[in-house]
All heavy atoms as TSV, in Angstrom:
chain	resi	resn	atom	element	x	y	z
A	1	MET	N	N	134.517	74.541	-8.743
A	1	MET	CA	C	134.543	74.212	-7.327
A	1	MET	C	C	134.225	72.664	-7.208
A	1	MET	O	O	134.803	72.031	-6.388
A	1	MET	CB	C	133.537	75.106	-6.629
A	1	MET	CG	C	133.424	74.757	-5.157
A	1	MET	SD	S	134.951	75.136	-4.318
A	1	MET	CE	C	134.602	74.791	-2.688
A	2	ARG	N	N	133.300	72.190	-7.979
A	2	ARG	CA	C	132.931	70.722	-7.909
A	2	ARG	C	C	134.113	69.904	-8.152
A	2	ARG	O	O	134.302	68.894	-7.471
A	2	ARG	CB	C	131.804	70.551	-8.847
A	2	ARG	CG	C	131.190	69.145	-8.723
A	2	ARG	CD	C	130.008	68.930	-9.590
A	2	ARG	NE	N	129.175	70.070	-9.740
A	2	ARG	CZ	C	128.791	70.639	-10.896
A	2	ARG	NH1	N	129.119	70.040	-12.029
A	2	ARG	NH2	N	128.124	71.671	-10.936
A	3	LYS	N	N	134.890	70.218	-9.154
A	3	LYS	CA	C	136.097	69.383	-9.471
A	3	LYS	C	C	137.101	69.347	-8.388
A	3	LYS	O	O	137.670	68.322	-8.080
A	3	LYS	CB	C	136.727	69.867	-10.776
A	3	LYS	CG	C	135.898	69.564	-12.013
A	3	LYS	CD	C	136.573	70.041	-13.253
A	3	LYS	CE	C	135.662	69.782	-14.492
A	3	LYS	NZ	N	136.338	70.143	-15.708
A	4	VAL	N	N	137.313	70.505	-7.728
A	4	VAL	CA	C	138.252	70.563	-6.609
A	4	VAL	C	C	137.729	69.758	-5.438
A	4	VAL	O	O	138.447	68.974	-4.847
A	4	VAL	CB	C	138.474	72.062	-6.176
A	4	VAL	CG1	C	139.290	72.124	-4.880
A	4	VAL	CG2	C	139.182	72.846	-7.288
A	5	ARG	N	N	136.455	69.929	-5.138
A	5	ARG	CA	C	135.827	69.147	-4.069
A	5	ARG	C	C	135.958	67.621	-4.320
A	5	ARG	O	O	136.369	66.874	-3.455
A	5	ARG	CB	C	134.335	69.539	-3.917
A	5	ARG	CG	C	133.641	68.840	-2.750
A	5	ARG	CD	C	132.681	67.827	-3.402
A	5	ARG	NE	N	132.008	67.050	-2.342
A	5	ARG	CZ	C	131.949	65.738	-2.414
A	5	ARG	NH1	N	132.368	65.099	-3.454
A	5	ARG	NH2	N	131.320	65.064	-1.499
A	6	ASN	N	N	135.653	67.235	-5.497
A	6	ASN	CA	C	135.751	65.847	-5.863
A	6	ASN	C	C	137.125	65.289	-5.832
A	6	ASN	O	O	137.384	64.165	-5.369
A	6	ASN	CB	C	135.065	65.526	-7.159
A	6	ASN	CG	C	133.562	65.784	-7.210
A	6	ASN	OD1	O	132.933	65.835	-6.184
A	6	ASN	ND2	N	132.992	65.900	-8.415
A	7	TRP	N	N	138.124	66.071	-6.317
A	7	TRP	CA	C	139.496	65.629	-6.252
A	7	TRP	C	C	139.963	65.467	-4.821
A	7	TRP	O	O	140.611	64.487	-4.438
A	7	TRP	CB	C	140.337	66.650	-6.968
A	7	TRP	CG	C	141.868	66.330	-6.921
A	7	TRP	CD1	C	142.475	65.414	-7.648
A	7	TRP	CD2	C	142.772	66.890	-5.988
A	7	TRP	NE1	N	143.804	65.353	-7.302
A	7	TRP	CE2	C	144.020	66.274	-6.267
A	7	TRP	CE3	C	142.725	67.857	-5.051
A	7	TRP	CZ2	C	145.153	66.599	-5.590
A	7	TRP	CZ3	C	143.838	68.129	-4.285
A	7	TRP	CH2	C	145.036	67.529	-4.611
A	8	LEU	N	N	139.614	66.439	-3.932
A	8	LEU	CA	C	140.011	66.392	-2.501
A	8	LEU	C	C	139.387	65.145	-1.856
A	8	LEU	O	O	140.039	64.451	-1.078
A	8	LEU	CB	C	139.575	67.653	-1.793
A	8	LEU	CG	C	140.408	68.919	-2.091
A	8	LEU	CD1	C	139.718	70.070	-1.531
A	8	LEU	CD2	C	141.810	68.741	-1.647
A	9	VAL	N	N	138.095	64.879	-2.164
A	9	VAL	CA	C	137.464	63.685	-1.592
A	9	VAL	C	C	138.159	62.405	-2.039
A	9	VAL	O	O	138.446	61.497	-1.251
A	9	VAL	CB	C	135.911	63.619	-1.939
A	9	VAL	CG1	C	135.329	62.362	-1.542
A	9	VAL	CG2	C	135.224	64.758	-1.173
A	10	SER	N	N	138.483	62.320	-3.316
A	10	SER	CA	C	139.130	61.103	-3.798
A	10	SER	C	C	140.512	60.929	-3.261
A	10	SER	O	O	140.951	59.825	-2.915
A	10	SER	CB	C	139.151	61.041	-5.357
A	10	SER	OG	O	139.987	62.024	-5.846
A	11	GLU	N	N	141.234	62.018	-3.117
A	11	GLU	CA	C	142.667	61.912	-2.626
A	11	GLU	C	C	142.685	61.706	-1.114
A	11	GLU	O	O	143.489	60.949	-0.633
A	11	GLU	CB	C	143.411	63.172	-2.972
A	11	GLU	CG	C	143.685	63.365	-4.432
A	11	GLU	CD	C	144.431	62.215	-5.032
A	11	GLU	OE1	O	145.468	61.899	-4.450
A	11	GLU	OE2	O	144.008	61.685	-6.076
A	12	ALA	N	N	141.755	62.286	-0.367
A	12	ALA	CA	C	141.746	62.161	1.113
A	12	ALA	C	C	140.920	60.910	1.601
A	12	ALA	O	O	141.084	60.499	2.655
A	12	ALA	CB	C	141.239	63.426	1.739
A	13	GLY	N	N	140.135	60.428	0.662
A	13	GLY	CA	C	139.276	59.287	1.013
A	13	GLY	C	C	138.267	59.585	2.130
A	13	GLY	O	O	138.030	58.744	2.981
A	14	ILE	N	N	137.682	60.769	2.071
A	14	ILE	CA	C	136.713	61.142	3.104
A	14	ILE	C	C	135.371	61.554	2.453
A	14	ILE	O	O	135.296	61.783	1.299
A	14	ILE	CB	C	137.244	62.391	3.913
A	14	ILE	CG1	C	137.490	63.603	2.981
A	14	ILE	CG2	C	138.450	62.051	4.750
A	14	ILE	CD1	C	137.659	64.920	3.708
A	15	ALA	N	N	134.348	61.629	3.330
A	15	ALA	CA	C	133.071	62.171	2.824
A	15	ALA	C	C	133.104	63.672	3.075
A	15	ALA	O	O	133.765	64.194	3.960
A	15	ALA	CB	C	131.951	61.558	3.687
A	16	ALA	N	N	132.433	64.389	2.172
A	16	ALA	CA	C	132.435	65.868	2.275
A	16	ALA	C	C	131.116	66.345	1.778
A	16	ALA	O	O	130.389	65.754	1.012
A	16	ALA	CB	C	133.537	66.464	1.434
A	17	ASP	N	N	130.745	67.589	2.277
A	17	ASP	CA	C	129.570	68.265	1.784
A	17	ASP	C	C	129.641	68.487	0.291
A	17	ASP	O	O	130.748	68.426	-0.286
A	17	ASP	CB	C	129.360	69.550	2.547
A	17	ASP	CG	C	128.960	69.372	3.992
A	17	ASP	OD1	O	128.481	68.282	4.371
A	17	ASP	OD2	O	129.119	70.294	4.773
A	18	GLY	N	N	128.514	68.880	-0.279
A	18	GLY	CA	C	128.513	69.221	-1.710
A	18	GLY	C	C	129.259	70.538	-2.000
A	18	GLY	O	O	129.414	71.372	-1.080
A	19	ALA	N	N	129.655	70.728	-3.203
A	19	ALA	CA	C	130.387	71.897	-3.626
A	19	ALA	C	C	129.603	73.213	-3.323
A	19	ALA	O	O	130.190	74.198	-2.936
A	19	ALA	CB	C	130.800	71.821	-5.050
A	20	THR	N	N	128.299	73.202	-3.553
A	20	THR	CA	C	127.529	74.380	-3.312
A	20	THR	C	C	127.612	74.789	-1.884
A	20	THR	O	O	127.747	75.995	-1.517
A	20	THR	CB	C	126.099	74.181	-3.766
A	20	THR	OG1	O	126.080	73.888	-5.167
A	20	THR	CG2	C	125.234	75.353	-3.474
A	21	ARG	N	N	127.490	73.856	-0.916
A	21	ARG	CA	C	127.507	74.113	0.475
A	21	ARG	C	C	128.935	74.651	0.949
A	21	ARG	O	O	129.090	75.603	1.752
A	21	ARG	CB	C	127.149	72.939	1.355
A	21	ARG	CG	C	127.193	73.244	2.831
A	21	ARG	CD	C	126.719	72.148	3.641
A	21	ARG	NE	N	125.272	71.994	3.453
A	21	ARG	CZ	C	124.523	70.959	3.850
A	21	ARG	NH1	N	125.071	69.929	4.427
A	21	ARG	NH2	N	123.216	70.920	3.639
A	22	ILE	N	N	129.973	74.015	0.382
A	22	ILE	CA	C	131.337	74.418	0.686
A	22	ILE	C	C	131.519	75.844	0.235
A	22	ILE	O	O	132.093	76.674	0.942
A	22	ILE	CB	C	132.356	73.435	0.062
A	22	ILE	CG1	C	132.261	72.060	0.714
A	22	ILE	CG2	C	133.755	73.977	0.173
A	22	ILE	CD1	C	132.990	70.962	-0.083
A	23	LEU	N	N	131.124	76.156	-0.963
A	23	LEU	CA	C	131.313	77.511	-1.498
A	23	LEU	C	C	130.488	78.513	-0.700
A	23	LEU	O	O	131.014	79.630	-0.408
A	23	LEU	CB	C	130.903	77.566	-2.957
A	23	LEU	CG	C	131.128	78.884	-3.699
A	23	LEU	CD1	C	132.560	79.289	-3.576
A	23	LEU	CD2	C	130.758	78.789	-5.136
A	24	ALA	N	N	129.324	78.144	-0.226
A	24	ALA	CA	C	128.491	79.047	0.539
A	24	ALA	C	C	129.141	79.340	1.912
A	24	ALA	O	O	129.177	80.463	2.361
A	24	ALA	CB	C	127.050	78.472	0.838
A	25	ARG	N	N	129.722	78.317	2.494
A	25	ARG	CA	C	130.427	78.489	3.774
A	25	ARG	C	C	131.696	79.425	3.554
A	25	ARG	O	O	131.998	80.246	4.426
A	25	ARG	CB	C	130.839	77.198	4.380
A	25	ARG	CG	C	129.668	76.481	5.008
A	25	ARG	CD	C	130.077	75.242	5.730
A	25	ARG	NE	N	128.938	74.568	6.258
A	25	ARG	CZ	C	128.934	73.243	6.533
A	25	ARG	NH1	N	130.035	72.533	6.335
A	25	ARG	NH2	N	127.865	72.679	6.974
A	26	TYR	N	N	132.336	79.185	2.470
A	26	TYR	CA	C	133.569	80.066	2.250
A	26	TYR	C	C	133.102	81.493	1.988
A	26	TYR	O	O	133.787	82.371	2.437
A	26	TYR	CB	C	134.343	79.538	1.008
A	26	TYR	CG	C	135.586	80.369	0.757
A	26	TYR	CD1	C	136.600	80.321	1.686
A	26	TYR	CD2	C	135.700	81.094	-0.415
A	26	TYR	CE1	C	137.763	81.110	1.445
A	26	TYR	CE2	C	136.827	81.846	-0.606
A	26	TYR	CZ	C	137.846	81.846	0.305
A	26	TYR	OH	O	139.041	82.601	0.097
A	27	THR	N	N	132.015	81.736	1.308
A	27	THR	CA	C	131.472	83.079	1.123
A	27	THR	C	C	131.143	83.629	2.474
A	27	THR	O	O	131.430	84.868	2.756
A	27	THR	CB	C	130.269	83.031	0.206
A	27	THR	OG1	O	130.665	82.489	-1.053
A	27	THR	CG2	C	129.682	84.399	-0.018
A	28	ASP	N	N	130.570	82.941	3.367
A	28	ASP	CA	C	130.254	83.408	4.711
A	28	ASP	C	C	131.540	83.802	5.454
A	28	ASP	O	O	131.612	84.842	6.119
A	28	ASP	CB	C	129.516	82.347	5.553
A	28	ASP	CG	C	128.131	82.101	5.099
A	28	ASP	OD1	O	127.482	82.887	4.332
A	28	ASP	OD2	O	127.540	81.054	5.515
A	29	PHE	N	N	132.548	82.921	5.337
A	29	PHE	CA	C	133.818	83.241	5.968
A	29	PHE	C	C	134.408	84.541	5.336
A	29	PHE	O	O	134.845	85.410	6.096
A	29	PHE	CB	C	134.856	82.123	5.738
A	29	PHE	CG	C	136.244	82.554	6.014
A	29	PHE	CD1	C	136.730	82.792	7.276
A	29	PHE	CD2	C	137.134	82.828	4.978
A	29	PHE	CE1	C	137.964	83.248	7.560
A	29	PHE	CE2	C	138.393	83.332	5.178
A	29	PHE	CZ	C	138.813	83.567	6.508
A	30	GLN	N	N	134.380	84.666	4.090
A	30	GLN	CA	C	134.941	85.907	3.481
A	30	GLN	C	C	134.301	87.182	3.978
A	30	GLN	O	O	134.920	88.130	4.278
A	30	GLN	CB	C	134.889	85.837	1.945
A	30	GLN	CG	C	135.816	84.839	1.310
A	30	GLN	CD	C	135.718	84.890	-0.154
A	30	GLN	OE1	O	134.665	84.825	-0.714
A	30	GLN	NE2	N	136.846	84.926	-0.802
A	31	GLY	N	N	132.939	87.106	4.105
A	31	GLY	CA	C	132.198	88.298	4.569
A	31	GLY	C	C	132.600	88.591	6.026
A	31	GLY	O	O	132.803	89.757	6.396
A	32	TRP	N	N	132.665	87.491	6.863
A	32	TRP	CA	C	133.026	87.675	8.260
A	32	TRP	C	C	134.435	88.242	8.358
A	32	TRP	O	O	134.684	89.196	9.172
A	32	TRP	CB	C	132.953	86.333	8.943
A	32	TRP	CG	C	133.458	86.257	10.388
A	32	TRP	CD1	C	132.737	86.576	11.525
A	32	TRP	CD2	C	134.778	85.921	10.801
A	32	TRP	NE1	N	133.526	86.439	12.592
A	32	TRP	CE2	C	134.780	86.025	12.202
A	32	TRP	CE3	C	135.907	85.506	10.112
A	32	TRP	CZ2	C	135.900	85.735	12.910
A	32	TRP	CZ3	C	137.039	85.269	10.859
A	32	TRP	CH2	C	137.018	85.363	12.231
A	33	TYR	N	N	135.396	87.709	7.617
A	33	TYR	CA	C	136.756	88.132	7.718
A	33	TYR	C	C	136.898	89.617	7.254
A	33	TYR	O	O	137.632	90.396	7.865
A	33	TYR	CB	C	137.604	87.183	6.896
A	33	TYR	CG	C	139.101	87.471	7.071
A	33	TYR	CD1	C	139.736	87.269	8.265
A	33	TYR	CD2	C	139.869	88.005	5.978
A	33	TYR	CE1	C	141.109	87.500	8.429
A	33	TYR	CE2	C	141.189	88.211	6.165
A	33	TYR	CZ	C	141.815	87.989	7.336
A	33	TYR	OH	O	143.199	88.315	7.507
A	34	PHE	N	N	136.231	89.965	6.122
A	34	PHE	CA	C	136.339	91.280	5.614
A	34	PHE	C	C	135.815	92.300	6.633
A	34	PHE	O	O	136.538	93.301	6.908
A	34	PHE	CB	C	135.550	91.339	4.292
A	34	PHE	CG	C	135.751	92.599	3.492
A	34	PHE	CD1	C	136.810	92.675	2.667
A	34	PHE	CD2	C	134.923	93.688	3.614
A	34	PHE	CE1	C	137.099	93.795	1.930
A	34	PHE	CE2	C	135.187	94.831	2.860
A	34	PHE	CZ	C	136.244	94.852	1.983
A	35	GLU	N	N	134.672	92.034	7.228
A	35	GLU	CA	C	134.102	92.903	8.216
A	35	GLU	C	C	135.017	92.995	9.454
A	35	GLU	O	O	135.229	94.120	10.013
A	35	GLU	CB	C	132.710	92.531	8.588
A	35	GLU	CG	C	131.682	92.673	7.476
A	35	GLU	CD	C	131.547	94.115	7.039
A	35	GLU	OE1	O	131.614	95.044	7.889
A	35	GLU	OE2	O	131.398	94.306	5.810
A	36	LYS	N	N	135.561	91.909	9.873
A	36	LYS	CA	C	136.466	91.824	11.024
A	36	LYS	C	C	137.706	92.714	10.778
A	36	LYS	O	O	138.145	93.471	11.672
A	36	LYS	CB	C	136.858	90.437	11.328
A	36	LYS	CG	C	137.750	90.206	12.508
A	36	LYS	CD	C	137.982	88.735	12.747
A	36	LYS	CE	C	138.860	88.394	13.899
A	36	LYS	NZ	N	140.247	88.801	13.723
A	37	GLN	N	N	138.272	92.580	9.598
A	37	GLN	CA	C	139.488	93.333	9.239
A	37	GLN	C	C	139.193	94.839	9.112
A	37	GLN	O	O	140.021	95.635	9.493
A	37	GLN	CB	C	140.106	92.740	8.003
A	37	GLN	CG	C	140.622	91.243	8.187
A	37	GLN	CD	C	141.714	91.211	9.247
A	37	GLN	OE1	O	141.370	91.131	10.447
A	37	GLN	NE2	N	142.964	91.238	8.885
A	38	LEU	N	N	138.045	95.156	8.482
A	38	LEU	CA	C	137.691	96.586	8.422
A	38	LEU	C	C	137.584	97.188	9.798
A	38	LEU	O	O	138.064	98.289	9.987
A	38	LEU	CB	C	136.363	96.717	7.626
A	38	LEU	CG	C	136.367	96.583	6.134
A	38	LEU	CD1	C	134.951	96.687	5.550
A	38	LEU	CD2	C	137.296	97.541	5.454
A	39	ALA	N	N	136.956	96.524	10.702
A	39	ALA	CA	C	136.813	96.983	12.097
A	39	ALA	C	C	138.132	97.173	12.814
A	39	ALA	O	O	138.261	97.937	13.628
A	39	ALA	CB	C	135.907	96.027	12.886
A	40	ALA	N	N	139.135	96.359	12.353
A	40	ALA	CA	C	140.443	96.436	12.942
A	40	ALA	C	C	141.309	97.529	12.224
A	40	ALA	O	O	142.496	97.702	12.583
A	40	ALA	CB	C	141.201	95.099	12.853
A	41	GLY	N	N	140.761	98.227	11.279
A	41	GLY	CA	C	141.520	99.334	10.614
A	41	GLY	C	C	142.236	98.979	9.323
A	41	GLY	O	O	143.007	99.801	8.906
A	42	PHE	N	N	141.982	97.836	8.821
A	42	PHE	CA	C	142.590	97.488	7.510
A	42	PHE	C	C	141.832	98.072	6.351
A	42	PHE	O	O	140.592	98.297	6.390
A	42	PHE	CB	C	142.606	95.971	7.314
A	42	PHE	CG	C	143.544	95.253	8.213
A	42	PHE	CD1	C	143.164	94.858	9.546
A	42	PHE	CD2	C	144.787	94.900	7.803
A	42	PHE	CE1	C	144.079	94.162	10.367
A	42	PHE	CE2	C	145.670	94.224	8.633
A	42	PHE	CZ	C	145.274	93.902	9.935
A	43	SER	N	N	142.507	98.442	5.295
A	43	SER	CA	C	141.883	98.963	4.085
A	43	SER	C	C	141.438	97.790	3.267
A	43	SER	O	O	141.837	96.612	3.457
A	43	SER	CB	C	142.862	99.818	3.309
A	43	SER	OG	O	143.824	98.991	2.664
A	44	ASP	N	N	140.555	98.074	2.241
A	44	ASP	CA	C	140.117	96.983	1.321
A	44	ASP	C	C	141.361	96.316	0.638
A	44	ASP	O	O	141.409	95.136	0.540
A	44	ASP	CB	C	139.293	97.609	0.220
A	44	ASP	CG	C	137.849	98.007	0.669
A	44	ASP	OD1	O	137.636	97.918	1.914
A	44	ASP	OD2	O	137.040	98.445	-0.114
A	45	GLU	N	N	142.315	97.168	0.268
A	45	GLU	CA	C	143.564	96.575	-0.349
A	45	GLU	C	C	144.346	95.707	0.608
A	45	GLU	O	O	144.820	94.655	0.221
A	45	GLU	CB	C	144.419	97.667	-0.990
A	45	GLU	CG	C	143.762	98.295	-2.223
A	45	GLU	CD	C	143.495	97.317	-3.297
A	45	GLU	OE1	O	144.382	96.553	-3.613
A	45	GLU	OE2	O	142.427	97.398	-3.863
A	46	ASP	N	N	144.407	96.160	1.856
A	46	ASP	CA	C	145.106	95.323	2.860
A	46	ASP	C	C	144.469	93.957	2.987
A	46	ASP	O	O	145.202	92.987	3.049
A	46	ASP	CB	C	145.113	96.041	4.215
A	46	ASP	CG	C	145.930	97.290	4.287
A	46	ASP	OD1	O	146.823	97.491	3.497
A	46	ASP	OD2	O	145.591	98.117	5.192
A	47	ILE	N	N	143.164	93.987	3.000
A	47	ILE	CA	C	142.442	92.722	3.285
A	47	ILE	C	C	142.584	91.809	2.093
A	47	ILE	O	O	142.760	90.558	2.286
A	47	ILE	CB	C	140.946	93.038	3.470
A	47	ILE	CG1	C	140.796	93.843	4.816
A	47	ILE	CG2	C	140.105	91.715	3.588
A	47	ILE	CD1	C	139.377	94.464	4.963
A	48	LYS	N	N	142.634	92.332	0.873
A	48	LYS	CA	C	142.803	91.499	-0.309
A	48	LYS	C	C	144.247	90.923	-0.441
A	48	LYS	O	O	144.454	89.976	-1.224
A	48	LYS	CB	C	142.444	92.294	-1.531
A	48	LYS	CG	C	141.007	92.639	-1.620
A	48	LYS	CD	C	140.712	93.544	-2.797
A	48	LYS	CE	C	139.309	94.015	-2.801
A	48	LYS	NZ	N	139.043	95.027	-3.877
A	49	ASP	N	N	145.146	91.477	0.362
A	49	ASP	CA	C	146.566	91.070	0.228
A	49	ASP	C	C	147.032	90.316	1.432
A	49	ASP	O	O	148.226	90.279	1.743
A	49	ASP	CB	C	147.395	92.362	0.047
A	49	ASP	CG	C	148.804	92.073	-0.366
A	49	ASP	OD1	O	149.060	91.089	-1.144
A	49	ASP	OD2	O	149.791	92.787	0.063
A	50	TYR	N	N	146.134	89.657	2.162
A	50	TYR	CA	C	146.544	88.941	3.350
A	50	TYR	C	C	147.333	87.644	2.901
A	50	TYR	O	O	147.153	87.107	1.883
A	50	TYR	CB	C	145.391	88.529	4.232
A	50	TYR	CG	C	144.153	87.963	3.581
A	50	TYR	CD1	C	144.109	86.653	3.023
A	50	TYR	CD2	C	142.946	88.769	3.425
A	50	TYR	CE1	C	143.017	86.187	2.396
A	50	TYR	CE2	C	141.834	88.228	2.828
A	50	TYR	CZ	C	141.866	86.903	2.313
A	50	TYR	OH	O	140.747	86.423	1.702
A	51	GLY	N	N	148.194	87.240	3.848
A	51	GLY	CA	C	149.003	86.064	3.541
A	51	GLY	C	C	148.264	84.759	3.891
A	51	GLY	O	O	147.283	84.723	4.628
A	52	THR	N	N	148.800	83.720	3.407
A	52	THR	CA	C	148.181	82.390	3.550
A	52	THR	C	C	148.096	81.978	5.013
A	52	THR	O	O	147.056	81.523	5.417
A	52	THR	CB	C	148.933	81.313	2.697
A	52	THR	OG1	O	148.919	81.695	1.410
A	52	THR	CG2	C	148.288	79.968	2.892
A	53	SER	N	N	149.117	82.121	5.775
A	53	SER	CA	C	149.148	81.677	7.184
A	53	SER	C	C	148.094	82.511	7.965
A	53	SER	O	O	147.412	82.018	8.817
A	53	SER	CB	C	150.517	81.757	7.798
A	53	SER	OG	O	151.019	83.125	7.831
A	54	GLU	N	N	148.010	83.818	7.625
A	54	GLU	CA	C	147.070	84.618	8.376
A	54	GLU	C	C	145.611	84.229	7.958
A	54	GLU	O	O	144.715	84.181	8.812
A	54	GLU	CB	C	147.244	86.165	7.936
A	54	GLU	CG	C	146.348	87.079	8.667
A	54	GLU	CD	C	146.653	88.546	8.345
A	54	GLU	OE1	O	147.421	88.818	7.431
A	54	GLU	OE2	O	146.052	89.366	9.038
A	55	LEU	N	N	145.384	83.915	6.708
A	55	LEU	CA	C	144.110	83.502	6.258
A	55	LEU	C	C	143.715	82.160	6.925
A	55	LEU	O	O	142.590	82.071	7.408
A	55	LEU	CB	C	144.106	83.320	4.754
A	55	LEU	CG	C	142.815	82.810	4.112
A	55	LEU	CD1	C	141.680	83.807	4.364
A	55	LEU	CD2	C	143.006	82.594	2.605
A	56	LEU	N	N	144.578	81.187	6.956
A	56	LEU	CA	C	144.287	79.969	7.621
A	56	LEU	C	C	144.006	80.100	9.060
A	56	LEU	O	O	143.099	79.416	9.631
A	56	LEU	CB	C	145.477	78.960	7.421
A	56	LEU	CG	C	145.620	78.436	5.936
A	56	LEU	CD1	C	146.899	77.609	5.775
A	56	LEU	CD2	C	144.421	77.754	5.477
A	57	ALA	N	N	144.762	80.975	9.726
A	57	ALA	CA	C	144.521	81.245	11.200
A	57	ALA	C	C	143.140	81.831	11.381
A	57	ALA	O	O	142.392	81.424	12.302
A	57	ALA	CB	C	145.592	82.147	11.742
A	58	ALA	N	N	142.710	82.763	10.501
A	58	ALA	CA	C	141.411	83.346	10.579
A	58	ALA	C	C	140.322	82.288	10.326
A	58	ALA	O	O	139.270	82.311	10.922
A	58	ALA	CB	C	141.273	84.503	9.583
A	59	MET	N	N	140.558	81.410	9.403
A	59	MET	CA	C	139.562	80.352	9.108
A	59	MET	C	C	139.382	79.430	10.376
A	59	MET	O	O	138.273	79.084	10.683
A	59	MET	CB	C	140.042	79.517	7.920
A	59	MET	CG	C	139.879	80.151	6.591
A	59	MET	SD	S	140.522	79.063	5.301
A	59	MET	CE	C	140.010	79.943	3.882
A	60	MET	N	N	140.450	79.202	11.029
A	60	MET	CA	C	140.316	78.347	12.317
A	60	MET	C	C	139.582	79.166	13.363
A	60	MET	O	O	138.748	78.580	14.054
A	60	MET	CB	C	141.743	77.913	12.765
A	60	MET	CG	C	142.407	76.987	11.829
A	60	MET	SD	S	141.481	75.463	11.437
A	60	MET	CE	C	141.413	74.709	13.020
A	61	GLU	N	N	139.863	80.479	13.479
A	61	GLU	CA	C	139.171	81.236	14.439
A	61	GLU	C	C	137.714	81.316	14.095
A	61	GLU	O	O	136.853	81.186	14.979
A	61	GLU	CB	C	139.736	82.756	14.387
A	61	GLU	CG	C	139.022	83.661	15.280
A	61	GLU	CD	C	139.519	85.118	15.196
A	61	GLU	OE1	O	140.539	85.323	14.446
A	61	GLU	OE2	O	138.904	85.948	15.737
A	62	TRP	N	N	137.363	81.479	12.835
A	62	TRP	CA	C	135.951	81.491	12.382
A	62	TRP	C	C	135.299	80.191	12.693
A	62	TRP	O	O	134.121	80.116	13.240
A	62	TRP	CB	C	135.901	81.728	10.893
A	62	TRP	CG	C	134.555	81.829	10.220
A	62	TRP	CD1	C	133.526	82.762	10.393
A	62	TRP	CD2	C	134.055	80.829	9.353
A	62	TRP	NE1	N	132.486	82.403	9.641
A	62	TRP	CE2	C	132.764	81.267	8.993
A	62	TRP	CE3	C	134.518	79.672	8.781
A	62	TRP	CZ2	C	131.964	80.522	8.081
A	62	TRP	CZ3	C	133.761	78.941	7.887
A	62	TRP	CH2	C	132.493	79.404	7.548
A	63	LYS	N	N	135.965	79.092	12.426
A	63	LYS	CA	C	135.374	77.750	12.656
A	63	LYS	C	C	135.193	77.588	14.146
A	63	LYS	O	O	134.108	77.096	14.596
A	63	LYS	CB	C	136.313	76.665	12.107
A	63	LYS	CG	C	135.834	75.248	12.266
A	63	LYS	CD	C	136.818	74.310	11.643
A	63	LYS	CE	C	136.381	72.874	11.840
A	63	LYS	NZ	N	136.582	72.412	13.240
A	64	ASP	N	N	136.155	77.867	14.957
A	64	ASP	CA	C	136.075	77.727	16.426
A	64	ASP	C	C	134.971	78.552	17.045
A	64	ASP	O	O	134.439	78.197	18.095
A	64	ASP	CB	C	137.424	78.048	17.094
A	64	ASP	CG	C	138.473	77.013	16.763
A	64	ASP	OD1	O	138.151	75.875	16.268
A	64	ASP	OD2	O	139.699	77.346	16.972
A	65	ALA	N	N	134.668	79.712	16.339
A	65	ALA	CA	C	133.616	80.605	16.844
A	65	ALA	C	C	132.228	80.180	16.418
A	65	ALA	O	O	131.244	80.868	16.623
A	65	ALA	CB	C	133.892	82.040	16.360
A	66	GLY	N	N	132.155	79.064	15.717
A	66	GLY	CA	C	130.843	78.559	15.272
A	66	GLY	C	C	130.419	79.021	13.878
A	66	GLY	O	O	129.193	78.962	13.544
A	67	GLN	N	N	131.383	79.453	13.056
A	67	GLN	CA	C	131.114	79.887	11.748
A	67	GLN	C	C	130.064	81.016	11.676
A	67	GLN	O	O	129.076	80.959	10.923
A	67	GLN	CB	C	130.723	78.738	10.789
A	67	GLN	CG	C	131.791	77.657	10.784
A	67	GLN	CD	C	131.414	76.492	9.903
A	67	GLN	OE1	O	130.273	76.484	9.341
A	67	GLN	NE2	N	132.205	75.530	9.789
A	68	PRO	N	N	130.322	82.133	12.426
A	68	PRO	CA	C	129.372	83.212	12.426
A	68	PRO	C	C	129.318	83.993	11.071
A	68	PRO	O	O	130.310	83.890	10.307
A	68	PRO	CB	C	129.879	84.144	13.556
A	68	PRO	CG	C	131.361	83.890	13.583
A	68	PRO	CD	C	131.491	82.367	13.273
A	69	ILE	N	N	128.224	84.612	10.825
A	69	ILE	CA	C	128.088	85.409	9.606
A	69	ILE	C	C	128.777	86.774	9.767
A	69	ILE	O	O	129.438	87.265	8.910
A	69	ILE	CB	C	126.582	85.614	9.234
A	69	ILE	CG1	C	125.922	84.228	9.016
A	69	ILE	CG2	C	126.470	86.460	7.959
A	69	ILE	CD1	C	126.440	83.339	7.972
A	70	LEU	N	N	128.682	87.376	10.966
A	70	LEU	CA	C	129.283	88.699	11.245
A	70	LEU	C	C	130.262	88.509	12.403
A	70	LEU	O	O	130.090	87.669	13.241
A	70	LEU	CB	C	128.212	89.695	11.588
A	70	LEU	CG	C	127.208	89.988	10.457
A	70	LEU	CD1	C	126.157	90.924	11.057
A	70	LEU	CD2	C	127.896	90.630	9.281
A	71	PRO	N	N	131.298	89.375	12.442
A	71	PRO	CA	C	132.212	89.261	13.516
A	71	PRO	C	C	131.516	89.469	14.881
A	71	PRO	O	O	130.618	90.195	15.016
A	71	PRO	CB	C	133.232	90.428	13.302
A	71	PRO	CG	C	133.019	90.779	11.927
A	71	PRO	CD	C	131.626	90.406	11.471
A	72	GLY	N	N	131.971	88.684	15.875
A	72	GLY	CA	C	131.324	88.801	17.208
A	72	GLY	C	C	131.899	89.723	18.151
A	72	GLY	O	O	132.783	90.236	18.420
């Protein structure tokens, strides 16, 4: 994760949080998304097979909602 974070920072020329914080936030997102999808009737396998555009839309929804730990 650290190498990916460092590469993105060098390529984009921006400041970013540390790799540990980024990974922790992604873990929070995954938990939120998994619970949200289960509540919507998706199976574990369905959730693991989501498409990139759906995942990115969910990430934006999570971010806009204030990065909650559980679905609201």
